[in-house]
C-alpha positions as CSV (number, residue, x, y, z in Angstrom):
1,M,106.0,102.2,125.2
2,G,105.3,98.6,125.0
3,V,105.0,96.2,121.9
4,F,102.4,95.3,119.5
5,T,101.5,92.6,116.6
6,L,99.6,93.3,113.7
7,V,98.0,90.2,111.7
8,A,96.3,90.1,108.0
9,Q,94.6,87.0,107.3
10,T,92.6,84.9,104.6
11,E,90.5,82.1,106.2
12,T,88.6,80.8,103.4
13,P,90.0,77.6,101.9
14,P,91.8,77.1,99.8
15,A,93.3,80.7,100.1
16,Y,94.2,80.5,103.5
17,R,97.2,82.7,104.0
18,Y,98.3,85.0,107.0
19,V,101.4,87.4,107.6
20,S,102.0,88.9,111.2
21,V,104.4,91.4,112.4
22,E,105.6,92.2,115.9
23,G,107.9,95.0,117.3
24,P,108.2,97.8,119.9
25,V,106.0,100.8,119.9
26,T,108.2,103.9,118.6
27,S,105.6,106.2,118.5
28,V,102.1,107.3,119.5
29,R,100.1,110.3,118.4
30,P,96.7,111.6,117.4
31,A,95.0,110.6,114.2
32,T,94.1,113.3,111.9
33,L,91.1,113.0,109.7
34,D,93.0,114.2,106.3
35,G,96.6,112.8,107.0
36,D,95.5,109.5,108.5
37,R,91.6,108.4,108.5
38,R,90.8,109.5,105.0
39,P,93.5,108.2,102.9
40,M,93.2,104.8,104.9
41,A,89.3,104.4,104.0
42,R,90.3,105.3,100.5
43,R,92.7,102.6,100.3
44,Y,90.5,100.1,101.2
45,L,87.1,101.5,100.2
46,G,87.6,103.9,97.4
47,V,87.4,107.4,97.1
48,E,83.4,107.9,97.0
49,L,82.7,105.1,99.8
50,G,85.8,105.9,101.9
51,D,84.9,109.3,102.1
52,R,81.3,108.4,102.9
53,F,82.6,106.3,105.8
54,V,85.0,108.9,107.4
55,E,82.0,111.4,107.3
56,S,79.6,109.5,108.7
57,G,81.9,109.1,112.1
58,A,81.1,110.6,115.6
59,E,82.5,114.1,116.0
60,G,84.9,114.1,118.5
61,E,86.1,110.5,118.1
62,E,89.8,110.0,119.2
63,N,91.6,107.8,117.2
64,E,95.7,107.4,117.4
65,V,98.5,106.3,115.2
66,F,101.0,103.8,116.6
67,T,104.1,103.4,114.9
68,M,106.3,100.5,115.4
69,R,109.7,98.8,114.6
70,P,109.1,95.6,113.1
71,E,111.5,92.7,114.4
72,R,109.5,89.4,113.9
73,W,107.8,88.8,111.0
74,R,105.6,85.4,110.5
75,T,103.8,84.1,107.1
76,V,101.9,81.1,105.8
77,D,100.5,81.1,102.5
78,Y,98.6,77.5,101.9
79,T,97.7,78.5,98.3
80,K,101.1,78.0,97.2
81,L,101.0,74.0,98.3
82,P,100.8,71.5,95.5
83,G,96.8,70.8,95.0
84,G,95.7,73.8,97.6
85,F,94.9,73.4,101.2
């Protein structure tokens, strides 16, 4: 099925930090509105704004959920250095 990498980072000094994870794809399935998209939108935007974001999406828009088995992790956190970045 392939391999993918996911990265999350903060680029603003002195808080530069990131984490990446890489691994093989173990499954792919269609995303559902209430099972996948709405919970993710609410997690990052809060209930009200998350619901508005989801409802503003295009009808018939196709999204997929990729599941992976993490095999490699990389992290950097310059906020832990004495004196910062």
